[in-house]
C-alpha positions as a Python dict, from the first residue, in 0.01 Angstrom:
ca = {
    (1, 'M'): (0, 0, 0),
    (2, 'L'): (196, 207, -250),
    (3, 'I'): (321, 556, -167),
    (4, 'K'): (508, 790, -398),
    (5, 'T'): (807, 950, -226),
    (6, 'R'): (1097, 1160, -352),
    (7, 'A'): (1321, 854, -333),
    (8, 'G'): (1087, 616, -520),
    (9, 'V'): (773, 414, -461),
    (10, 'Q'): (735, 277, -109),
    (11, 'M'): (560, -62, -104),
    (12, 'I'): (409, -199, 215),
    (13, 'A'): (228, -533, 210),
    (14, 'R'): (60, -742, 477),
    (15, 'S'): (-135, -1067, 472),
    (16, 'S'): (-341, -1233, 741),
    (17, 'T'): (-397, -1556, 549),
    (18, 'D'): (-194, -1839, 403),
    (19, 'Q'): (-367, -1784, 68),
    (20, 'V'): (-161, -1469, 0),
    (21, 'D'): (216, -1512, 14),
    (22, 'V'): (346, -1155, 44),
    (23, 'S'): (705, -1261, -21),
    (24, 'E'): (605, -1409, -359),
    (25, 'L'): (418, -1090, -449),
    (26, 'V'): (685, -833, -360),
    (27, 'A'): (982, -1037, -481),
    (28, 'H'): (873, -938, -831),
    (29, 'F'): (972, -581, -739),
    (30, 'G'): (1295, -671, -562),
    (31, 'V'): (1150, -615, -215),
    (32, 'A'): (1245, -860, 62),
    (33, 'A'): (971, -999, 283),
    (34, 'T'): (839, -1272, 506),
    (35, 'E'): (532, -1473, 404),
    (36, 'R'): (304, -1224, 578),
    (37, 'A'): (479, -883, 576),
    (38, 'A'): (695, -666, 352),
    (39, 'A'): (816, -309, 315),
    (40, 'G'): (1063, -167, 71),
    (41, 'L'): (1150, 114, -167),
    (42, 'I'): (1127, 65, -544),
    (43, 'H'): (1361, 297, -733),
    (44, 'G'): (1335, 427, -1088),
    (45, 'R'): (968, 343, -1148),
    (46, 'S'): (654, 553, -1139),
    (47, 'L'): (370, 490, -896),
    (48, 'E'): (137, 416, -1188),
    (49, 'E'): (381, 164, -1339),
    (50, 'V'): (426, -22, -1009),
    (51, 'H'): (50, -18, -946),
    (52, 'N'): (-34, -157, -1291),
    (53, 'E'): (227, -430, -1263),
    (54, 'L'): (103, -522, -914),
    (55, 'I'): (-254, -558, -1041),
    (56, 'N'): (-131, -781, -1325),
    (57, 'I'): (63, -1022, -1100),
    (58, 'L'): (-194, -1047, -817),
    (59, 'P'): (-379, -1345, -971),
    (60, 'D'): (-53, -1542, -970),
    (61, 'C'): (12, -1469, -601),
    (62, 'V'): (-333, -1507, -447),
    (63, 'H'): (-431, -1870, -398),
    (64, 'P'): (-796, -1907, -289),
    (65, 'A'): (-874, -2152, -11),
    (66, 'I'): (-1165, -2285, -216),
    (67, 'T'): (-1256, -2243, -580),
    (68, 'V'): (-1592, -2215, -754),
    (69, 'A'): (-1531, -2550, -920),
    (70, 'Q'): (-1512, -2713, -576),
    (71, 'I'): (-1852, -2585, -460),
    (72, 'M'): (-2066, -2547, -771),
    (73, 'S'): (-2323, -2802, -884),
    (74, 'R'): (-2214, -3028, -1168),
    (75, 'A'): (-2556, -3031, -1336),
    (76, 'P'): (-2752, -2722, -1225),
    (77, 'Q'): (-3119, -2693, -1306),
    (78, 'L'): (-3189, -2418, -1557),
    (79, 'I'): (-3503, -2220, -1630),
    (80, 'S'): (-3580, -1978, -1908),
    (81, 'P'): (-3588, -1602, -1828),
    (82, 'L'): (-3945, -1613, -1969),
    (83, 'T'): (-4066, -1872, -1715),
    (84, 'T'): (-4346, -1744, -1492),
    (85, 'G'): (-4447, -1865, -1149),
}
């Protein structure tokens, strides 16, 4: 969660899974954390700037438990969109 305050942007982050390491995510902004929880004030940056940067770094900090490559078929059967029943 990001909240604009008079003192800066308050960042609060929580995770309930090992696939999201909150400390890795918020360290980018200079906020201290544990693996599952963080809260800190970011000075000298706008809410929009922090938000945009957060969105950009999320893919580097979220590690899915399973990927599409692990569950998809190697040689799927394909049909034409024009095929009728």
